[in-house]
N, CA, C and O atoms as CSV, one atom per row, in Angstrom:
chain,resi,resn,atom,element,x,y,z
A,1,MET,N,N,134.036,209.184,44.034
A,1,MET,CA,C,134.086,209.863,42.810
A,1,MET,C,C,134.133,211.478,43.250
A,1,MET,O,O,133.195,211.869,43.945
A,2,LYS,N,N,134.973,212.250,42.955
A,2,LYS,CA,C,135.148,213.390,43.375
A,2,LYS,C,C,135.041,214.531,42.315
A,2,LYS,O,O,135.058,215.749,42.493
A,3,SER,N,N,134.915,213.743,41.061
A,3,SER,CA,C,134.758,214.727,39.794
A,3,SER,C,C,133.542,215.327,39.696
A,3,SER,O,O,132.530,214.875,40.233
A,4,LYS,N,N,133.589,216.531,38.900
A,4,LYS,CA,C,132.447,217.368,38.494
A,4,LYS,C,C,131.433,216.432,37.669
A,4,LYS,O,O,131.919,215.509,37.015
A,5,VAL,N,N,130.190,216.612,37.675
A,5,VAL,CA,C,129.253,216.125,36.880
A,5,VAL,C,C,129.186,217.266,35.660
A,5,VAL,O,O,129.285,218.482,35.823
A,6,THR,N,N,129.033,216.703,34.653
A,6,THR,CA,C,129.078,217.685,33.151
A,6,THR,C,C,127.729,217.411,32.737
A,6,THR,O,O,127.213,216.395,33.206
A,7,LEU,N,N,126.992,218.197,31.867
A,7,LEU,CA,C,126.096,217.904,31.359
A,7,LEU,C,C,126.067,216.995,30.199
A,7,LEU,O,O,125.061,216.422,29.781
A,8,LYS,N,N,127.297,216.910,29.701
A,8,LYS,CA,C,127.719,216.007,28.728
A,8,LYS,C,C,127.586,214.470,29.298
A,8,LYS,O,O,127.138,213.525,28.648
A,9,GLU,N,N,127.991,214.427,30.431
A,9,GLU,CA,C,127.808,213.090,31.131
A,9,GLU,C,C,126.207,212.924,31.203
A,9,GLU,O,O,125.721,211.979,30.583
A,10,MET,N,N,125.403,213.744,31.887
A,10,MET,CA,C,124.076,213.375,31.856
A,10,MET,C,C,123.335,213.318,30.759
A,10,MET,O,O,122.264,212.720,30.865
A,11,VAL,N,N,123.649,213.835,29.606
A,11,VAL,CA,C,122.859,213.520,28.125
A,11,VAL,C,C,123.578,212.051,27.817
A,11,VAL,O,O,122.860,211.121,27.447
A,12,GLY,N,N,124.953,211.869,27.970
A,12,GLY,CA,C,125.505,210.787,27.489
A,12,GLY,C,C,124.767,209.314,28.332
A,12,GLY,O,O,124.624,208.237,27.752
A,13,THR,N,N,124.460,209.503,29.437
A,13,THR,CA,C,123.770,208.480,29.988
A,13,THR,C,C,122.303,208.080,29.828
A,13,THR,O,O,121.881,207.017,30.283
A,14,LYS,N,N,121.471,209.031,29.115
A,14,LYS,CA,C,120.415,208.893,28.415
A,14,LYS,C,C,120.301,207.806,27.538
A,14,LYS,O,O,119.230,207.273,27.248
A,15,ILE,N,N,121.629,207.406,27.026
A,15,ILE,CA,C,121.745,206.053,25.994
A,15,ILE,C,C,121.494,204.967,26.777
A,15,ILE,O,O,120.608,204.196,26.406
A,16,ILE,N,N,122.150,204.727,27.882
A,16,ILE,CA,C,121.802,203.695,28.646
A,16,ILE,C,C,120.551,203.549,28.866
A,16,ILE,O,O,120.138,202.393,28.777
A,17,TYR,N,N,119.594,204.591,29.201
A,17,TYR,CA,C,118.140,204.440,29.576
A,17,TYR,C,C,117.292,203.952,28.181
A,17,TYR,O,O,116.227,203.339,28.256
A,18,ALA,N,N,117.908,204.307,26.966
A,18,ALA,CA,C,117.341,204.029,25.862
A,18,ALA,C,C,117.523,202.369,25.642
A,18,ALA,O,O,116.675,201.569,25.246
A,19,VAL,N,N,118.598,202.182,25.944
A,19,VAL,CA,C,119.165,200.668,25.671
A,19,VAL,C,C,118.296,199.834,26.962
A,19,VAL,O,O,117.897,198.700,26.698
A,20,LEU,N,N,118.073,200.286,28.049
A,20,LEU,CA,C,117.403,199.595,28.964
A,20,LEU,C,C,115.766,199.288,28.361
A,20,LEU,O,O,115.180,198.218,28.523
A,21,LEU,N,N,115.254,200.378,27.705
A,21,LEU,CA,C,113.922,200.291,27.164
A,21,LEU,C,C,113.813,199.460,26.222
A,21,LEU,O,O,112.761,198.826,26.131
A,22,VAL,N,N,114.976,199.230,25.187
A,22,VAL,CA,C,114.841,198.317,24.248
A,22,VAL,C,C,114.902,196.995,24.932
A,22,VAL,O,O,114.059,196.142,24.653
A,23,CYS,N,N,115.894,196.748,25.859
A,23,CYS,CA,C,115.785,195.393,26.377
A,23,CYS,C,C,114.498,195.067,27.050
A,23,CYS,O,O,113.939,193.988,26.855
A,24,TYR,N,N,113.939,196.143,27.975
A,24,TYR,CA,C,112.648,195.625,28.609
A,24,TYR,C,C,111.652,195.557,27.318
A,24,TYR,O,O,110.835,194.659,27.522
A,25,TYR,N,N,111.479,196.063,26.314
A,25,TYR,CA,C,110.440,195.904,25.174
A,25,TYR,C,C,110.652,194.550,24.642
A,25,TYR,O,O,109.740,193.739,24.478
A,26,TRP,N,N,111.805,194.353,24.396
A,26,TRP,CA,C,112.183,192.906,23.905
A,26,TRP,C,C,111.630,191.889,24.965
A,26,TRP,O,O,110.909,190.967,24.586
A,27,MET,N,N,111.915,192.023,26.115
A,27,MET,CA,C,111.433,191.087,27.249
A,27,MET,C,C,109.948,191.026,27.220
A,27,MET,O,O,109.436,189.944,27.508
A,28,TRP,N,N,109.141,192.082,26.898
A,28,TRP,CA,C,107.599,192.008,26.921
A,28,TRP,C,C,106.962,191.607,25.585
A,28,TRP,O,O,105.896,191.004,25.452
A,29,ALA,N,N,107.863,192.079,24.525
A,29,ALA,CA,C,107.200,191.476,23.320
A,29,ALA,C,C,107.390,190.253,22.567
A,29,ALA,O,O,106.674,189.870,21.642
A,30,ARG,N,N,108.498,189.621,23.075
A,30,ARG,CA,C,108.949,188.355,22.313
A,30,ARG,C,C,107.627,187.414,22.610
A,30,ARG,O,O,106.809,187.589,23.513
A,31,ARG,N,N,107.631,186.302,21.551
A,31,ARG,CA,C,106.819,185.259,21.650
A,31,ARG,C,C,107.444,183.920,21.876
A,31,ARG,O,O,106.810,182.920,22.212
A,32,GLU,N,N,108.688,183.969,21.675
A,32,GLU,CA,C,109.203,182.597,22.121
A,32,GLU,C,C,110.026,182.483,23.728
A,32,GLU,O,O,110.195,183.440,24.484
A,33,TRP,N,N,110.353,181.412,23.922
A,33,TRP,CA,C,111.003,181.179,25.232
A,33,TRP,C,C,112.185,180.233,25.279
A,33,TRP,O,O,112.101,179.104,24.796
A,34,TYR,N,N,113.232,180.663,25.831
A,34,TYR,CA,C,114.400,179.875,25.833
A,34,TYR,C,C,114.829,179.918,27.401
A,34,TYR,O,O,114.520,180.923,28.041
A,35,ASP,N,N,115.368,179.108,27.890
A,35,ASP,CA,C,115.809,178.722,29.171
A,35,ASP,C,C,116.744,179.986,29.629
A,35,ASP,O,O,116.666,180.620,30.681
A,36,TYR,N,N,117.591,180.158,28.610
A,36,TYR,CA,C,118.437,181.322,28.921
A,36,TYR,C,C,117.948,182.797,29.215
A,36,TYR,O,O,118.575,183.727,29.722
A,37,TYR,N,N,116.703,182.746,28.770
A,37,TYR,CA,C,116.040,184.092,28.664
A,37,TYR,C,C,115.921,184.701,30.344
A,37,TYR,O,O,115.992,185.888,30.662
A,38,ASP,N,N,115.751,183.689,31.149
A,38,ASP,CA,C,115.701,183.876,32.600
A,38,ASP,C,C,117.039,184.654,33.079
A,38,ASP,O,O,116.944,185.639,33.811
A,39,THR,N,N,118.109,184.236,32.695
A,39,THR,CA,C,119.498,184.761,33.127
A,39,THR,C,C,119.497,186.365,32.529
A,39,THR,O,O,119.747,187.348,33.226
A,40,ILE,N,N,119.223,186.389,31.360
A,40,ILE,CA,C,119.160,187.721,30.864
A,40,ILE,C,C,118.113,188.733,31.415
A,40,ILE,O,O,118.217,189.957,31.347
A,41,GLN,N,N,117.136,188.062,31.945
A,41,GLN,CA,C,116.168,189.021,32.351
A,41,GLN,C,C,116.589,189.666,33.781
A,41,GLN,O,O,116.326,190.838,34.049
A,42,TYR,N,N,117.406,188.617,34.858
A,42,TYR,CA,C,117.850,188.690,35.701
A,42,TYR,C,C,119.119,189.610,35.798
A,42,TYR,O,O,119.243,190.389,36.743
A,43,MET,N,N,119.987,189.513,34.881
A,43,MET,CA,C,120.840,190.366,34.527
A,43,MET,C,C,120.354,191.873,34.312
A,43,MET,O,O,120.757,192.742,35.085
A,44,VAL,N,N,119.563,192.154,33.351
A,44,VAL,CA,C,118.940,193.447,33.069
A,44,VAL,C,C,118.330,194.029,34.294
A,44,VAL,O,O,118.481,195.216,34.582
A,45,ALA,N,N,117.606,193.153,35.053
A,45,ALA,CA,C,116.795,193.824,36.315
A,45,ALA,C,C,117.851,194.279,37.128
A,45,ALA,O,O,117.784,195.376,37.682
A,46,LEU,N,N,118.931,193.443,37.261
A,46,LEU,CA,C,120.073,193.643,38.615
A,46,LEU,C,C,120.797,194.993,37.952
A,46,LEU,O,O,120.885,196.005,38.647
A,47,PHE,N,N,121.291,194.980,36.649
A,47,PHE,CA,C,121.743,196.237,36.185
A,47,PHE,C,C,121.077,197.633,36.352
A,47,PHE,O,O,121.546,198.664,36.833
A,48,THR,N,N,119.703,197.347,35.753
A,48,THR,CA,C,118.984,198.596,36.232
A,48,THR,C,C,118.858,199.166,37.370
A,48,THR,O,O,118.750,200.381,37.539
A,49,ILE,N,N,118.864,198.158,38.381
A,49,ILE,CA,C,118.481,198.972,39.941
A,49,ILE,C,C,120.281,199.438,40.269
A,49,ILE,O,O,120.480,200.515,40.832
A,50,LEU,N,N,121.306,198.686,39.935
A,50,LEU,CA,C,122.499,199.061,40.356
A,50,LEU,C,C,122.806,200.513,39.441
A,50,LEU,O,O,123.521,201.392,39.922
A,51,PHE,N,N,122.227,200.642,38.169
A,51,PHE,CA,C,122.403,201.901,37.576
A,51,PHE,C,C,121.620,203.043,37.883
A,51,PHE,O,O,122.004,204.201,37.721
A,52,PHE,N,N,120.446,202.675,38.357
A,52,PHE,CA,C,119.334,203.620,38.741
A,52,PHE,C,C,119.923,204.576,40.028
A,52,PHE,O,O,119.885,205.798,40.168
A,53,ALA,N,N,120.576,203.335,41.056
A,53,ALA,CA,C,120.914,203.881,42.416
A,53,ALA,C,C,122.272,204.637,42.076
A,53,ALA,O,O,122.490,205.635,42.763
A,54,LEU,N,N,123.019,204.370,41.312
A,54,LEU,CA,C,124.473,205.274,40.820
A,54,LEU,C,C,124.157,206.461,40.347
A,54,LEU,O,O,124.788,207.443,40.740
A,55,GLN,N,N,122.962,206.607,39.273
A,55,GLN,CA,C,122.567,207.380,38.666
A,55,GLN,C,C,121.895,208.610,39.755
A,55,GLN,O,O,122.302,209.772,39.767
A,56,ALA,N,N,120.867,208.115,40.584
A,56,ALA,CA,C,120.420,209.217,41.414
A,56,ALA,C,C,121.361,209.675,42.290
A,56,ALA,O,O,120.971,210.600,43.004
A,57,ASN,N,N,122.773,209.209,42.490
A,57,ASN,CA,C,123.848,209.869,43.205
A,57,ASN,C,C,124.169,210.967,42.150
A,57,ASN,O,O,123.944,212.132,42.481
A,58,ARG,N,N,124.622,210.738,41.036
A,58,ARG,CA,C,125.297,211.642,40.376
A,58,ARG,C,C,124.043,212.759,39.727
A,58,ARG,O,O,124.290,213.793,39.105
A,59,ILE,N,N,122.889,212.311,40.013
A,59,ILE,CA,C,121.938,213.715,39.635
A,59,ILE,C,C,121.775,214.347,40.658
A,59,ILE,O,O,121.548,215.541,40.460
A,60,TRP,N,N,121.805,213.942,41.967
A,60,TRP,CA,C,121.855,214.808,43.081
A,60,TRP,C,C,123.389,215.791,42.952
A,60,TRP,O,O,123.469,217.019,42.918
A,61,LYS,N,N,124.134,215.115,42.915
A,61,LYS,CA,C,125.578,216.057,42.804
A,61,LYS,C,C,125.538,216.977,41.592
A,61,LYS,O,O,126.255,217.975,41.522
A,62,TYR,N,N,124.585,216.579,40.531
A,62,TYR,CA,C,124.829,217.498,39.555
A,62,TYR,C,C,123.931,218.987,39.761
A,62,TYR,O,O,124.178,220.110,39.320
A,63,SER,N,N,122.693,218.450,40.694
A,63,SER,CA,C,121.810,219.555,41.080
A,63,SER,C,C,122.519,220.475,42.075
A,63,SER,O,O,122.018,221.584,42.265
A,64,LYS,N,N,123.584,220.146,42.702
A,64,LYS,CA,C,124.301,221.046,43.701
A,64,LYS,C,C,125.183,221.800,42.778
A,64,LYS,O,O,125.551,222.823,43.354
A,65,GLU,N,N,125.705,221.709,41.498
A,65,GLU,CA,C,126.915,222.302,40.860
A,65,GLU,C,C,126.250,223.565,40.150
A,65,GLU,O,O,125.046,223.815,40.079
A,66,GLU,N,N,127.178,224.206,39.706
A,66,GLU,CA,C,126.910,225.440,38.817
A,66,GLU,C,C,126.519,224.968,37.353
A,66,GLU,O,O,127.123,224.100,36.724
A,67,LYS,N,N,125.544,225.595,36.963
A,67,LYS,CA,C,125.017,225.409,35.630
A,67,LYS,C,C,125.992,225.672,34.338
A,67,LYS,O,O,126.729,226.639,34.531
A,68,ASP,N,N,126.127,225.182,33.358
A,68,ASP,CA,C,126.730,225.968,32.118
A,68,ASP,C,C,125.824,226.500,31.335
A,68,ASP,O,O,125.492,225.732,30.432
A,69,GLU,N,N,125.217,227.666,31.329
A,69,GLU,CA,C,124.383,228.178,30.497
A,69,GLU,C,C,124.427,227.897,28.977
A,69,GLU,O,O,123.427,227.557,28.344
A,70,LEU,N,N,125.815,228.084,28.364
A,70,LEU,CA,C,125.776,227.478,26.883
A,70,LEU,C,C,125.340,226.264,26.741
A,70,LEU,O,O,124.478,225.990,25.907
A,71,ALA,N,N,125.887,225.370,27.547
A,71,ALA,CA,C,125.603,224.005,27.092
A,71,ALA,C,C,124.226,223.617,27.353
A,71,ALA,O,O,123.802,222.618,26.772
A,72,ILE,N,N,123.456,224.270,28.154
A,72,ILE,CA,C,122.048,224.227,28.413
A,72,ILE,C,C,121.359,224.587,27.236
A,72,ILE,O,O,120.516,223.819,26.770
A,73,GLN,N,N,121.677,225.899,26.589
A,73,GLN,CA,C,121.258,226.473,25.512
A,73,GLN,C,C,121.600,225.526,24.018
A,73,GLN,O,O,120.888,225.498,23.014
A,74,ASN,N,N,122.638,224.942,24.192
A,74,ASN,CA,C,123.078,223.772,23.014
A,74,ASN,C,C,122.172,222.634,23.347
A,74,ASN,O,O,121.702,222.057,22.366
A,75,LEU,N,N,121.817,222.175,24.561
A,75,LEU,CA,C,121.047,221.169,24.534
A,75,LEU,C,C,119.537,221.404,24.025
A,75,LEU,O,O,119.043,220.781,23.085
A,76,CYS,N,N,118.941,222.292,24.705
A,76,CYS,CA,C,117.819,223.021,23.853
A,76,CYS,C,C,117.785,222.714,22.397
A,76,CYS,O,O,116.907,221.974,21.954
A,77,ARG,N,N,118.891,223.358,21.461
A,77,ARG,CA,C,118.962,223.024,20.120
A,77,ARG,C,C,118.944,221.550,19.889
A,77,ARG,O,O,118.177,221.033,19.077
A,78,ALA,N,N,119.641,221.004,20.478
A,78,ALA,CA,C,119.743,219.565,19.920
A,78,ALA,C,C,118.363,218.937,20.161
A,78,ALA,O,O,117.768,218.336,19.266
A,79,ASP,N,N,117.879,219.096,21.390
A,79,ASP,CA,C,116.379,218.683,21.523
A,79,ASP,C,C,115.313,219.139,20.557
A,79,ASP,O,O,114.299,218.498,20.282
A,80,ALA,N,N,115.636,220.250,20.101
A,80,ALA,CA,C,114.852,220.773,18.923
A,80,ALA,C,C,114.709,220.212,17.671
A,80,ALA,O,O,113.722,220.188,16.936
A,81,ILE,N,N,116.011,219.685,17.493
A,81,ILE,CA,C,116.298,219.015,16.255
A,81,ILE,C,C,115.670,217.469,16.235
A,81,ILE,O,O,115.112,216.932,15.278
A,82,GLY,N,N,115.909,216.917,17.528
A,82,GLY,CA,C,115.766,215.819,17.611
A,82,GLY,C,C,114.155,215.394,17.539
A,82,GLY,O,O,113.720,214.337,17.081
A,83,LEU,N,N,113.303,216.608,18.172
A,83,LEU,CA,C,112.010,216.729,18.067
A,83,LEU,C,C,111.528,216.444,16.776
A,83,LEU,O,O,110.691,215.564,16.573
A,84,LYS,N,N,112.051,217.197,15.835
A,84,LYS,CA,C,111.598,217.233,14.146
A,84,LYS,C,C,112.132,215.892,13.703
A,84,LYS,O,O,111.416,215.297,12.898
A,85,ILE,N,N,113.328,215.263,14.100
A,85,ILE,CA,C,113.334,214.007,13.544
A,85,ILE,C,C,112.340,212.951,14.040
A,85,ILE,O,O,111.806,212.085,13.347
A,86,MET,N,N,112.165,213.182,15.467
A,86,MET,CA,C,111.030,212.024,15.970
A,86,MET,C,C,109.778,212.150,15.273
A,86,MET,O,O,109.133,211.193,14.845
A,87,VAL,N,N,109.441,213.409,15.167
A,87,VAL,CA,C,107.892,213.465,14.787
A,87,VAL,C,C,108.156,212.716,13.348
A,87,VAL,O,O,107.520,211.671,13.211
A,88,ALA,N,N,108.949,213.077,12.327
A,88,ALA,CA,C,109.073,212.506,11.058
A,88,ALA,C,C,109.075,211.030,11.346
A,88,ALA,O,O,108.336,210.297,10.689
A,89,ALA,N,N,109.824,210.566,12.247
A,89,ALA,CA,C,110.086,208.990,12.235
A,89,ALA,C,C,108.610,208.467,12.509
A,89,ALA,O,O,108.024,207.685,11.760
A,90,ALA,N,N,108.127,208.957,13.584
A,90,ALA,CA,C,106.524,208.537,13.959
A,90,ALA,C,C,105.730,208.418,12.949
A,90,ALA,O,O,105.146,207.395,12.591
A,91,VAL,N,N,105.692,209.594,12.414
A,91,VAL,CA,C,104.437,209.699,11.117
A,91,VAL,C,C,105.065,208.486,10.017
A,91,VAL,O,O,104.254,207.670,9.579
A,92,PHE,N,N,106.202,208.412,9.679
A,92,PHE,CA,C,106.614,207.311,9.071
A,92,PHE,C,C,106.063,205.974,9.443
A,92,PHE,O,O,105.320,205.303,8.727
A,93,ILE,N,N,106.502,205.649,10.640
A,93,ILE,CA,C,105.899,204.526,11.421
A,93,ILE,C,C,104.545,204.130,11.504
A,93,ILE,O,O,104.210,202.954,11.367
A,94,ALA,N,N,103.644,205.169,11.750
A,94,ALA,CA,C,102.433,205.362,11.656
A,94,ALA,C,C,101.771,204.959,10.386
A,94,ALA,O,O,100.893,204.098,10.339
A,95,PHE,N,N,102.300,205.722,9.190
A,95,PHE,CA,C,101.812,205.376,7.916
A,95,PHE,C,C,101.978,203.871,7.644
A,95,PHE,O,O,101.032,203.115,7.423
A,96,ALA,N,N,103.158,203.542,7.679
A,96,ALA,CA,C,103.819,201.952,7.341
A,96,ALA,C,C,102.938,201.076,8.001
A,96,ALA,O,O,102.757,200.000,7.431
A,97,GLY,N,N,102.120,201.343,9.464
A,97,GLY,CA,C,101.416,200.653,10.148
A,97,GLY,C,C,99.957,200.484,9.501
A,97,GLY,O,O,99.329,199.434,9.365
A,98,ALA,N,N,99.622,201.636,9.179
A,98,ALA,CA,C,98.044,201.827,8.716
A,98,ALA,C,C,98.025,201.209,7.045
A,98,ALA,O,O,96.989,200.773,6.543
A,99,VAL,N,N,99.134,201.251,6.425
A,99,VAL,CA,C,98.877,200.482,5.155
A,99,VAL,C,C,99.387,198.998,5.085
A,99,VAL,O,O,99.473,198.280,4.089
A,100,GLY,N,N,99.745,198.682,6.555
A,100,GLY,CA,C,100.025,197.008,6.589
A,100,GLY,C,C,101.269,196.849,6.172
A,100,GLY,O,O,101.549,195.719,5.772
A,101,ALA,N,N,102.166,197.725,6.148
A,101,ALA,CA,C,103.604,197.173,5.668
A,101,ALA,C,C,104.359,196.786,7.039
A,101,ALA,O,O,105.442,196.203,7.077
A,102,MET,N,N,103.612,197.207,8.158
A,102,MET,CA,C,104.341,196.351,9.427
A,102,MET,C,C,103.250,195.921,10.464
A,102,MET,O,O,102.199,196.553,10.571
A,103,ASP,N,N,103.494,195.000,11.099
A,103,ASP,CA,C,102.259,194.860,12.317
A,103,ASP,C,C,102.659,195.514,13.447
A,103,ASP,O,O,103.609,196.285,13.310
A,104,GLY,N,N,102.202,195.405,14.462
A,104,GLY,CA,C,102.171,195.988,15.853
A,104,GLY,C,C,103.277,195.690,16.431
A,104,GLY,O,O,103.907,196.619,16.938
A,105,THR,N,N,103.817,194.311,16.514
A,105,THR,CA,C,105.113,194.260,17.217
A,105,THR,C,C,106.285,195.014,16.461
A,105,THR,O,O,107.061,195.718,17.107
A,106,THR,N,N,106.410,194.864,15.083
A,106,THR,CA,C,107.304,195.484,14.514
A,106,THR,C,C,107.289,196.783,14.603
A,106,THR,O,O,108.399,197.316,14.574
A,107,ALA,N,N,106.293,197.522,14.711
A,107,ALA,CA,C,105.874,199.099,14.814
A,107,ALA,C,C,106.416,199.171,16.040
A,107,ALA,O,O,107.269,200.059,16.030
A,108,GLY,N,N,106.305,198.536,17.338
A,108,GLY,CA,C,106.701,198.668,18.458
A,108,GLY,C,C,108.200,198.735,18.702
A,108,GLY,O,O,108.749,199.525,19.470
A,109,TYR,N,N,108.915,197.624,17.807
A,109,TYR,CA,C,110.185,197.576,17.728
A,109,TYR,C,C,111.058,199.008,17.056
A,109,TYR,O,O,112.076,199.536,17.504
A,110,ALA,N,N,110.385,199.321,16.045
A,110,ALA,CA,C,110.474,200.663,15.241
A,110,ALA,C,C,110.678,201.759,16.307
A,110,ALA,O,O,111.693,202.424,16.513
A,111,LEU,N,N,109.584,201.796,16.889
A,111,LEU,CA,C,109.425,203.097,18.000
A,111,LEU,C,C,110.576,203.009,19.043
A,111,LEU,O,O,111.121,204.088,19.279
A,112,VAL,N,N,110.994,202.042,19.637
A,112,VAL,CA,C,111.886,201.745,20.818
A,112,VAL,C,C,113.378,201.877,19.923
A,112,VAL,O,O,114.264,202.682,20.211
A,113,GLY,N,N,113.420,201.145,19.067
A,113,GLY,CA,C,114.592,201.296,18.278
A,113,GLY,C,C,114.918,203.083,17.885
A,113,GLY,O,O,115.996,203.668,17.996
A,114,MET,N,N,113.771,203.567,17.472
A,114,MET,CA,C,113.915,205.051,17.061
A,114,MET,C,C,114.469,205.866,18.150
A,114,MET,O,O,115.351,206.707,17.980
A,115,VAL,N,N,113.828,205.539,19.463
A,115,VAL,CA,C,114.065,206.323,20.674
A,115,VAL,C,C,115.607,206.015,20.929
A,115,VAL,O,O,116.248,206.948,21.414
A,116,LEU,N,N,116.233,204.921,20.687
A,116,LEU,CA,C,117.663,204.519,20.835
A,116,LEU,C,C,118.405,205.428,19.896
A,116,LEU,O,O,119.303,206.173,20.288
A,117,VAL,N,N,117.954,205.338,18.485
A,117,VAL,CA,C,118.698,205.970,17.565
A,117,VAL,C,C,118.704,207.601,17.863
A,117,VAL,O,O,119.631,208.371,17.611
A,118,LEU,N,N,117.445,207.921,18.456
A,118,LEU,CA,C,117.386,209.448,18.277
A,118,LEU,C,C,118.220,209.839,19.685
A,118,LEU,O,O,118.751,210.943,19.800
A,119,THR,N,N,118.272,208.939,20.622
A,119,THR,CA,C,119.091,209.254,21.958
A,119,THR,C,C,120.561,209.590,21.579
A,119,THR,O,O,121.123,210.579,22.049
A,120,VAL,N,N,121.312,208.529,20.504
A,120,VAL,CA,C,122.508,208.354,20.087
A,120,VAL,C,C,122.667,209.740,19.346
A,120,VAL,O,O,123.651,210.397,19.687
A,121,ILE,N,N,121.806,210.299,18.340
A,121,ILE,CA,C,121.808,211.483,17.641
A,121,ILE,C,C,122.004,212.663,18.428
A,121,ILE,O,O,122.903,213.462,18.166
A,122,ARG,N,N,121.213,212.808,19.371
A,122,ARG,CA,C,120.822,213.795,20.354
A,122,ARG,C,C,122.110,214.005,21.172
A,122,ARG,O,O,122.528,215.128,21.455
A,123,PHE,N,N,122.827,212.645,21.603
A,123,PHE,CA,C,124.085,213.032,22.447
A,123,PHE,C,C,125.244,213.408,21.383
A,123,PHE,O,O,126.138,214.047,21.937
A,124,ILE,N,N,125.471,213.188,20.015
A,124,ILE,CA,C,126.102,213.546,18.924
A,124,ILE,C,C,126.162,214.952,18.798
A,124,ILE,O,O,127.138,215.678,18.985
A,125,LEU,N,N,124.747,215.329,18.383
A,125,LEU,CA,C,124.640,216.676,18.487
A,125,LEU,C,C,125.019,217.686,19.395
A,125,LEU,O,O,125.661,218.699,19.116
A,126,PHE,N,N,124.548,217.323,20.589
A,126,PHE,CA,C,125.118,218.006,21.731
A,126,PHE,C,C,126.666,218.132,21.884
A,126,PHE,O,O,127.180,219.196,22.225
A,127,CYS,N,N,127.314,217.123,21.647
A,127,CYS,CA,C,128.715,217.245,21.614
A,127,CYS,C,C,129.317,218.122,20.584
A,127,CYS,O,O,130.210,218.937,20.818
A,128,VAL,N,N,128.812,217.920,19.509
A,128,VAL,CA,C,129.180,218.846,18.216
A,128,VAL,C,C,129.090,220.380,18.464
A,128,VAL,O,O,129.987,221.196,18.250
A,129,MET,N,N,127.751,220.642,18.992
A,129,MET,CA,C,127.485,221.944,19.158
A,129,MET,C,C,128.035,222.553,20.456
A,129,MET,O,O,128.185,223.774,20.519
A,130,ASP,N,N,128.365,221.701,21.572
A,130,ASP,CA,C,129.149,222.245,22.642
A,130,ASP,C,C,130.547,222.337,22.569
A,130,ASP,O,O,131.175,223.132,23.266
A,131,SER,N,N,131.244,221.324,21.506
A,131,SER,CA,C,132.690,221.634,21.102
A,131,SER,C,C,132.891,222.811,20.302
A,131,SER,O,O,134.018,223.307,20.281
A,132,LYS,N,N,131.944,223.336,19.632
A,132,LYS,CA,C,132.169,224.281,18.477
A,132,LYS,C,C,131.900,225.609,19.355
A,132,LYS,O,O,132.444,226.652,18.991
A,133,GLY,N,N,131.032,225.603,20.561
A,133,GLY,CA,C,130.376,226.859,21.207
A,133,GLY,C,C,129.564,227.538,20.226
A,133,GLY,O,O,129.833,228.677,19.846
A,134,VAL,N,N,128.699,226.955,19.854
A,134,VAL,CA,C,127.761,227.592,18.760
A,134,VAL,C,C,126.537,228.122,20.123
A,134,VAL,O,O,125.505,228.724,19.826
């Protein structure tokens, strides 16, 4: 791969990190067990190792390239919006757990699900801001 690594690609791959987080939380928090779960766990672990190896190479290439200052500012704006969304979601999940509307496992799934949703929202916000040159 001789292509230039963009900030959009770096932000987009964070979605895969969030999906892996959801997969690993599912593996840790589930209460039942089926025979095919072993296969799923091995596939997720193998994918994680391969993805981290490939991603380490891309991050190394990105660190050697010239940075786009406008894209970095747009990413900071998208992160600020995402932080506000995450705080609101965390307060809602904590309140729901405090009043007994959800148990610990459900709250955990809500938190990792919110991380996944927030990662997608962050990517969409960044792409929109970067395409408009805000």
